[in-house]
Residue frames relative to the residue before (quaternion, step in Angstrom):
aa qw qx qy qz dx dy dz
M 1.0000 0.0000 0.0000 0.0000 0.00 0.00 0.00
T 0.4709 -0.6812 0.4858 0.2798 3.57 -0.96 0.87
E 0.3538 -0.7280 0.5485 0.2096 3.58 -0.90 0.91
V 0.0009 -0.7914 0.6099 -0.0398 3.56 -0.75 1.07
T 0.2564 -0.7679 0.5676 0.1500 3.57 -0.75 1.01
T 0.2568 -0.8051 0.5272 0.0891 3.54 -1.17 0.62
G 0.8084 -0.2903 0.1509 0.4894 3.59 0.92 0.75
P 0.8405 -0.2344 0.1310 0.4706 3.56 -1.29 -0.36
T 0.0059 0.7919 -0.6105 0.0124 3.55 -0.98 0.85
Q 0.2418 0.8240 -0.4906 0.1479 3.58 1.22 0.40
Q 0.7549 0.3826 -0.1997 0.4938 3.57 1.03 -0.78
A 0.3371 0.8130 -0.4459 0.1627 3.58 1.30 0.05
E 0.6986 0.4916 -0.2869 0.4336 3.62 1.04 -0.63
L 0.4999 0.6674 -0.4334 0.3419 3.61 1.20 -0.13
T 0.3601 -0.6701 0.5977 0.2531 3.53 -1.27 0.52
V 0.6785 -0.4608 0.3549 0.4487 3.58 -1.27 0.16
D 0.6448 0.5166 -0.3307 0.4561 3.61 0.93 -0.81
Q 0.6633 0.4932 -0.3062 0.4722 3.58 1.00 -0.77
V 0.6034 0.5387 -0.3486 0.4735 3.58 1.08 -0.69
L 0.6589 0.5063 -0.3067 0.4642 3.57 0.91 -0.92
A 0.6484 0.5140 -0.3235 0.4591 3.58 0.91 -0.87
R 0.6604 0.5049 -0.3083 0.4624 3.58 0.94 -0.85
M 0.6777 0.4902 -0.2993 0.4592 3.58 0.89 -0.90
R 0.6482 0.5023 -0.3204 0.4741 3.59 1.00 -0.75
E 0.6248 0.5329 -0.3314 0.4646 3.57 1.08 -0.70
L 0.6933 0.4833 -0.2728 0.4597 3.58 0.98 -0.84
A 0.5783 0.6691 -0.3721 0.2817 3.59 0.95 -0.89
P 0.6986 0.4725 -0.3206 0.4312 3.69 0.74 -0.83
G 0.6291 0.5812 -0.3356 0.3922 3.60 1.15 -0.41
F 0.6187 0.5350 -0.3540 0.4535 3.60 1.24 -0.16
P 0.4221 -0.6799 0.5297 0.2812 3.63 -0.81 0.92
P 0.6564 -0.5453 0.3419 0.3936 3.63 -1.12 0.54
D 0.7532 0.3891 -0.2166 0.4842 3.60 1.02 -0.73
D 0.4441 0.6844 -0.4560 0.3557 3.58 1.24 0.31
G 0.4416 -0.7255 0.4625 0.2546 3.59 -0.64 1.11
V 0.6237 0.5160 -0.3430 0.4766 3.58 1.03 -0.72
G 0.6429 0.5316 -0.3147 0.4528 3.56 1.03 -0.78
V 0.6019 0.5476 -0.3575 0.4583 3.59 1.06 -0.73
F 0.6800 0.4627 -0.2900 0.4893 3.57 0.87 -0.94
H 0.6349 0.5582 -0.3372 0.4143 3.59 0.90 -0.90
R 0.6712 0.4954 -0.3046 0.4596 3.58 0.88 -0.93
M 0.6480 0.5084 -0.3171 0.4702 3.57 1.00 -0.80
Y 0.6951 0.4752 -0.2804 0.4609 3.58 0.89 -0.92
L 0.5745 0.5600 -0.3757 0.4639 3.57 1.13 -0.53
T 0.6263 0.5300 -0.3281 0.4683 3.59 1.03 -0.79
V 0.6404 0.5189 -0.3178 0.4687 3.58 0.97 -0.88
T 0.6885 0.4903 -0.2916 0.4478 3.57 0.82 -1.00
E 0.6236 0.5199 -0.3376 0.4763 3.59 1.07 -0.67
L 0.6330 0.5229 -0.3295 0.4662 3.59 1.04 -0.74
V 0.6476 0.5128 -0.3177 0.4656 3.56 0.93 -0.91
A 0.6575 0.5169 -0.3159 0.4480 3.58 0.86 -0.94
A 0.6623 0.5110 -0.3053 0.4549 3.58 0.98 -0.83
R 0.7141 0.4598 -0.2576 0.4607 3.59 1.07 -0.75
L 0.4992 0.6735 -0.4265 0.3396 3.60 1.22 -0.20
S 0.7640 0.3744 -0.1928 0.4890 3.58 1.12 -0.58
D 0.6912 0.4940 -0.2915 0.4396 3.63 1.19 0.10
A 0.5969 -0.6216 0.3361 0.3799 3.60 1.19 0.63
Y 0.3480 0.7321 -0.5105 0.2869 3.60 1.16 0.44
F 0.7473 0.3318 -0.1828 0.5459 3.58 1.00 -0.87
T 0.5046 -0.6657 0.4581 0.3039 3.58 -1.06 0.74
D 0.7866 0.1238 -0.0548 0.6025 3.59 1.13 -0.63
P 0.1782 -0.8460 0.4920 0.1027 3.60 0.34 1.23
A 0.6371 0.5390 -0.3486 0.4267 3.60 0.97 -0.75
A 0.6767 0.4666 -0.2903 0.4900 3.59 0.93 -0.88
L 0.6432 0.5255 -0.3291 0.4493 3.58 0.99 -0.80
A 0.6114 0.5464 -0.3528 0.4507 3.59 1.06 -0.68
V 0.6318 0.5075 -0.3284 0.4852 3.59 1.04 -0.75
L 0.6572 0.5142 -0.3060 0.4583 3.57 0.90 -0.95
D 0.6778 0.5058 -0.3081 0.4357 3.58 0.83 -0.95
A 0.6627 0.4992 -0.3098 0.4644 3.59 0.98 -0.83
L 0.6621 0.4862 -0.3085 0.4797 3.60 0.99 -0.79
F 0.6043 0.5555 -0.3314 0.4652 3.57 1.09 -0.76
A 0.6934 0.4549 -0.2727 0.4878 3.59 0.79 -0.99
G 0.6129 0.5878 -0.3496 0.3957 3.58 1.03 -0.76
R 0.6230 0.5418 -0.3490 0.4433 3.59 1.07 -0.60
Y 0.6427 0.4763 -0.3245 0.5047 3.60 1.05 -0.66
L 0.6720 0.4980 -0.3107 0.4516 3.60 0.87 -0.88
A 0.5852 0.5578 -0.3726 0.4556 3.60 1.14 -0.52
A 0.6337 0.5118 -0.3254 0.4802 3.59 1.07 -0.71
V 0.6275 0.5277 -0.3262 0.4706 3.58 1.03 -0.81
D 0.6812 0.4921 -0.2885 0.4589 3.58 0.90 -0.93
A 0.6283 0.5284 -0.3392 0.4593 3.60 1.00 -0.79
D 0.6633 0.5022 -0.3055 0.4633 3.56 0.91 -0.90
A 0.6596 0.5135 -0.3093 0.4534 3.59 0.94 -0.87
A 0.6907 0.4658 -0.2662 0.4848 3.57 1.16 -0.63
G 0.5476 -0.6381 0.3856 0.3797 3.57 1.29 0.01
A 0.5598 0.5770 -0.3939 0.4456 3.57 1.26 0.30
P 0.5198 -0.6294 0.4551 0.3557 3.61 -1.06 0.55
P 0.4483 -0.6533 0.5263 0.3088 3.61 -0.99 0.74
Q 0.7056 -0.3934 0.3482 0.4755 3.55 -1.31 -0.02
A 0.6735 -0.5259 0.3397 0.3931 3.57 -1.20 0.60
C 0.6492 0.5362 -0.3318 0.4253 3.60 0.97 -0.76
W 0.7212 0.4140 -0.2357 0.5029 3.61 1.11 -0.67
R 0.5087 0.7070 -0.4070 0.2753 3.57 1.16 -0.49
P 0.6353 0.5416 -0.3723 0.4055 3.68 0.83 -0.76
L 0.6853 0.4832 -0.3071 0.4500 3.59 0.80 -0.93
F 0.6881 0.4672 -0.2959 0.4698 3.60 0.91 -0.81
E 0.6625 0.5012 -0.3123 0.4608 3.61 1.01 -0.73
L 0.7872 0.3311 -0.1451 0.4997 3.59 0.98 -0.86
R 0.2892 0.8211 -0.4616 0.1704 3.56 1.27 0.23
R 0.7877 0.2508 -0.1407 0.5447 3.63 1.11 -0.58
R 0.3476 0.7593 -0.4866 0.2566 3.60 1.23 0.32
P 0.4475 -0.6810 0.5021 0.2895 3.63 -0.79 0.95
G 0.7691 0.3836 -0.2741 0.4314 3.55 -1.18 0.62
I 0.6200 0.5034 -0.3535 0.4870 3.58 1.27 -0.05
H 0.3614 -0.7523 0.5162 0.1923 3.57 -0.66 1.15
P 0.6088 -0.5764 0.3910 0.3798 3.63 -1.04 0.66
L 0.6225 0.5444 -0.3560 0.4351 3.60 1.02 -0.70
Q 0.6048 0.5490 -0.3557 0.4543 3.59 1.08 -0.64
A 0.6476 0.5130 -0.3158 0.4666 3.57 0.98 -0.84
A 0.6439 0.5253 -0.3242 0.4521 3.58 0.95 -0.86
L 0.7123 0.4491 -0.2675 0.4684 3.59 0.86 -0.95
S 0.5987 0.5481 -0.3637 0.4570 3.59 1.07 -0.63
G 0.6673 0.4881 -0.2965 0.4780 3.57 0.94 -0.87
M 0.6445 0.5129 -0.3230 0.4661 3.57 0.99 -0.79
N 0.6225 0.5444 -0.3451 0.4438 3.57 0.96 -0.82
T 0.6816 0.4807 -0.2876 0.4707 3.58 0.86 -0.96
H 0.7138 0.4776 -0.2754 0.4318 3.55 0.79 -1.00
I 0.6983 0.4505 -0.2790 0.4812 3.60 1.00 -0.77
E 0.7703 0.4023 -0.2270 0.4396 3.59 0.65 -1.07
H 0.7467 0.3433 -0.2177 0.5265 3.60 1.13 -0.51
D 0.7739 0.4092 -0.2256 0.4274 3.56 0.50 -1.19
L 0.6645 0.5394 -0.3298 0.3985 3.60 0.90 -0.85
P 0.6887 0.4488 -0.3296 0.4643 3.66 0.72 -0.80
L 0.6556 0.4992 -0.3284 0.4616 3.59 0.99 -0.73
A 0.6174 0.5297 -0.3445 0.4685 3.59 1.10 -0.62
V 0.6042 0.5381 -0.3556 0.4679 3.59 1.09 -0.65
L 0.6759 0.4733 -0.2958 0.4813 3.59 0.93 -0.85
D 0.6003 0.5465 -0.3504 0.4671 3.60 1.08 -0.71
T 0.6709 0.4985 -0.2899 0.4662 3.57 0.94 -0.95
S 0.6095 0.5597 -0.3392 0.4474 3.56 1.04 -0.80
R 0.6809 0.4684 -0.2853 0.4853 3.58 0.93 -0.90
R 0.6539 0.5354 -0.3234 0.4256 3.57 0.92 -0.91
L 0.7852 0.3348 -0.1612 0.4954 3.58 0.91 -0.92
G 0.4255 -0.7253 0.4524 0.2971 3.58 1.27 -0.10
R 0.5459 0.6123 -0.3878 0.4204 3.56 1.08 0.76
D 0.5950 -0.5448 0.4566 0.3752 3.52 -1.34 0.40
P 0.5287 -0.6395 0.4453 0.3364 3.63 -0.89 0.82
L 0.5983 0.5846 -0.3666 0.4073 3.59 1.10 -0.61
S 0.5869 0.5917 -0.3768 0.4042 3.59 1.15 -0.45
F 0.6785 0.4723 -0.2901 0.4822 3.59 1.25 -0.30
E 0.3885 0.7792 -0.4538 0.1896 3.60 1.24 -0.11
A 0.6602 0.5190 -0.3291 0.4317 3.61 0.83 -0.90
D 0.7193 0.4227 -0.2558 0.4884 3.58 0.86 -0.93
Y 0.5228 0.5976 -0.4072 0.4513 3.60 1.21 -0.42
H 0.7017 0.4533 -0.2766 0.4750 3.58 0.84 -0.94
R 0.6332 0.5281 -0.3443 0.4490 3.59 1.06 -0.62
I 0.6568 0.4783 -0.3294 0.4809 3.60 0.95 -0.76
N 0.6204 0.5321 -0.3389 0.4660 3.57 1.11 -0.60
D 0.6011 0.5507 -0.3594 0.4542 3.58 1.09 -0.63
L 0.6444 0.5028 -0.3220 0.4777 3.59 1.04 -0.74
L 0.6164 0.5299 -0.3399 0.4731 3.59 1.04 -0.75
A 0.6683 0.4997 -0.3043 0.4595 3.59 0.90 -0.91
Q 0.6167 0.5544 -0.3405 0.4433 3.58 1.03 -0.77
V 0.7018 0.4454 -0.2696 0.4862 3.57 0.87 -0.94
E 0.6097 0.5542 -0.3572 0.4400 3.61 1.02 -0.73
A 0.6479 0.5088 -0.3198 0.4680 3.59 0.98 -0.82
Q 0.6482 0.5133 -0.3177 0.4642 3.60 0.98 -0.81
V 0.6531 0.5135 -0.3114 0.4613 3.58 1.00 -0.83
R 0.6205 0.5361 -0.3453 0.4564 3.60 0.97 -0.78
I 0.6650 0.4996 -0.3029 0.4653 3.57 0.91 -0.94
A 0.6952 0.4973 -0.2788 0.4378 3.57 0.90 -0.95
L 0.7906 0.3686 -0.1675 0.4593 3.59 0.95 -0.87
L 0.5391 0.6136 -0.4252 0.3901 3.61 1.14 -0.33
P 0.5634 -0.5947 0.4416 0.3659 3.61 -1.08 0.61
E 0.6378 -0.5183 0.4058 0.3999 3.55 -1.25 0.44
P 0.6565 -0.5434 0.3411 0.3967 3.63 -1.08 0.67
G 0.6691 0.5220 -0.3076 0.4303 3.58 0.97 -0.77
R 0.7179 0.4207 -0.2375 0.5013 3.59 1.25 -0.34
L 0.3864 0.7629 -0.4594 0.2402 3.58 1.28 0.08
R 0.6010 0.5573 -0.3812 0.4276 3.60 1.05 -0.63
D 0.6636 0.4884 -0.3012 0.4800 3.57 1.02 -0.79
A 0.6935 0.4771 -0.2671 0.4691 3.56 1.19 -0.52
E 0.2897 0.8044 -0.4896 0.1713 3.61 1.21 0.22
P 0.6433 0.5053 -0.3570 0.4510 3.67 0.88 -0.74
L 0.6346 0.5218 -0.3272 0.4669 3.59 1.02 -0.79
L 0.6746 0.4982 -0.3016 0.4537 3.58 0.85 -0.95
H 0.6171 0.5443 -0.3445 0.4520 3.57 1.08 -0.69
V 0.6827 0.4874 -0.2948 0.4577 3.60 0.88 -0.93
I 0.7406 0.4108 -0.2529 0.4678 3.60 0.72 -0.99
G 0.5751 0.6173 -0.3719 0.3871 3.59 1.20 -0.41
V 0.6169 0.5565 -0.3572 0.4268 3.59 1.18 -0.37
W 0.7044 0.4437 -0.2634 0.4873 3.61 1.23 -0.29
S 0.0523 -0.7873 0.6144 -0.0060 3.54 -0.99 0.90
I 0.4405 -0.6944 0.4951 0.2804 3.57 -0.82 0.93
D 0.6122 0.5516 -0.3638 0.4342 3.61 1.05 -0.63
R 0.6724 0.4738 -0.3007 0.4827 3.59 0.95 -0.84
A 0.6231 0.5394 -0.3420 0.4515 3.58 1.06 -0.73
R 0.6542 0.5118 -0.3089 0.4632 3.57 0.96 -0.86
A 0.6588 0.5063 -0.3095 0.4624 3.57 0.95 -0.88
A 0.6533 0.5100 -0.3123 0.4643 3.57 0.98 -0.85
A 0.6434 0.5306 -0.3290 0.4430 3.58 0.99 -0.80
W 0.6753 0.4705 -0.3111 0.4752 3.59 0.92 -0.79
A 0.5956 0.5435 -0.3612 0.4685 3.60 1.10 -0.63
T 0.6281 0.5251 -0.3320 0.4684 3.58 1.07 -0.69
V 0.6035 0.5440 -0.3527 0.4642 3.58 1.02 -0.76
L 0.6834 0.4907 -0.2908 0.4555 3.58 0.84 -0.98
A 0.6559 0.5129 -0.3163 0.4546 3.58 0.96 -0.87
L 0.6910 0.4687 -0.2857 0.4703 3.59 0.87 -0.92
R 0.5865 0.5641 -0.3648 0.4524 3.58 1.08 -0.67
G 0.6995 0.4784 -0.2686 0.4580 3.56 0.98 -0.85
L 0.7113 0.4431 -0.2496 0.4853 3.58 1.25 -0.32
R 0.3586 0.7745 -0.4738 0.2172 3.59 1.22 0.14
E 0.6987 0.4328 -0.2755 0.4986 3.61 1.14 -0.49
S 0.6880 0.4014 -0.2672 0.5423 3.58 1.31 0.11
P 0.1918 -0.8500 0.4762 0.1186 3.61 0.43 1.20
L 0.6415 0.5332 -0.3432 0.4317 3.59 0.94 -0.78
A 0.6859 0.4619 -0.2777 0.4889 3.58 0.89 -0.93
Y 0.6057 0.5642 -0.3431 0.4440 3.57 1.06 -0.78
R 0.7066 0.4541 -0.2682 0.4718 3.57 0.78 -1.03
A 0.6207 0.5396 -0.3484 0.4497 3.60 1.04 -0.69
L 0.6597 0.4942 -0.3097 0.4739 3.59 0.98 -0.81
V 0.6387 0.5181 -0.3309 0.4627 3.60 0.98 -0.80
A 0.6577 0.5016 -0.3108 0.4683 3.61 0.97 -0.84
A 0.6568 0.4988 -0.3114 0.4721 3.59 0.97 -0.83
L 0.6167 0.5456 -0.3379 0.4559 3.57 1.07 -0.74
D 0.6204 0.5517 -0.3283 0.4504 3.57 0.96 -0.90
D 0.7141 0.4546 -0.2548 0.4674 3.58 0.83 -1.01
S 0.7021 0.4812 -0.2908 0.4370 3.60 0.80 -0.96
V 0.6361 0.5025 -0.3308 0.4831 3.59 1.02 -0.75
G 0.6311 0.5399 -0.3317 0.4475 3.57 1.02 -0.76
M 0.6276 0.5377 -0.3406 0.4483 3.60 1.03 -0.72
V 0.6705 0.4779 -0.3024 0.4802 3.58 0.92 -0.87
S 0.6428 0.5220 -0.3279 0.4548 3.58 0.97 -0.82
R 0.6435 0.5047 -0.3229 0.4763 3.59 1.06 -0.69
A 0.6417 0.5262 -0.3285 0.4511 3.59 0.97 -0.83
L 0.6374 0.5311 -0.3288 0.4512 3.59 1.06 -0.68
L 0.6909 0.4524 -0.2654 0.4976 3.59 1.27 -0.35
T 0.2711 0.7609 -0.5327 0.2526 3.58 1.17 0.51
P 0.4534 -0.7004 0.4622 0.3004 3.66 -0.62 0.99
V 0.1503 -0.8147 0.5586 0.0411 3.57 -0.92 0.93
G 0.7811 0.2261 -0.1304 0.5672 3.59 1.25 -0.04
D 0.7053 -0.4365 0.3401 0.4431 3.54 -1.34 -0.19
């Protein structure tokens, strides 16, 4: 089988515990109004949930899921490291990092923009990374793929409740509701798994594989940028 790489792997050797330690170390450094920080805090919650479920039979293959989770998180941490080094993150992450302090962007927009990038871009590529690392068919991870997505959806629902304006202020929040209403975690999850299937079918065609990965980077970045359309002063 032809070996095809899929982007940043700087964090590939981390364990889930090391990922958690790194994310907890980074968390205090984000100001409260930093869009990257909003996503970071939400994703830290997800990663803590995953770590807690690794030992309670929630996942069918905890050892493989631990590899997937660390590689998945590593793609976000690679963007954090690139930004800290003064380099631009990948195109899919660039909108959130560029607009992290832009006035008029609601925290919920930042959370969903980060989720869009991480689910639609990073998750399918992490599945393929895990497949190569363990020498297994990506389809063997499908059950646990959906379980990790269920945890993402659980936290996304909690974040929406926590960050949406109070019911009495929803009329004033109509521009915000319009922007975030175009994004659905269910559609994002379905699109991400479709990407896994498409890339799986292109593993023997490196040129087409890399072209699809590059197009994914750009197209996901466009949606993530649209989710950050300013809605207020």
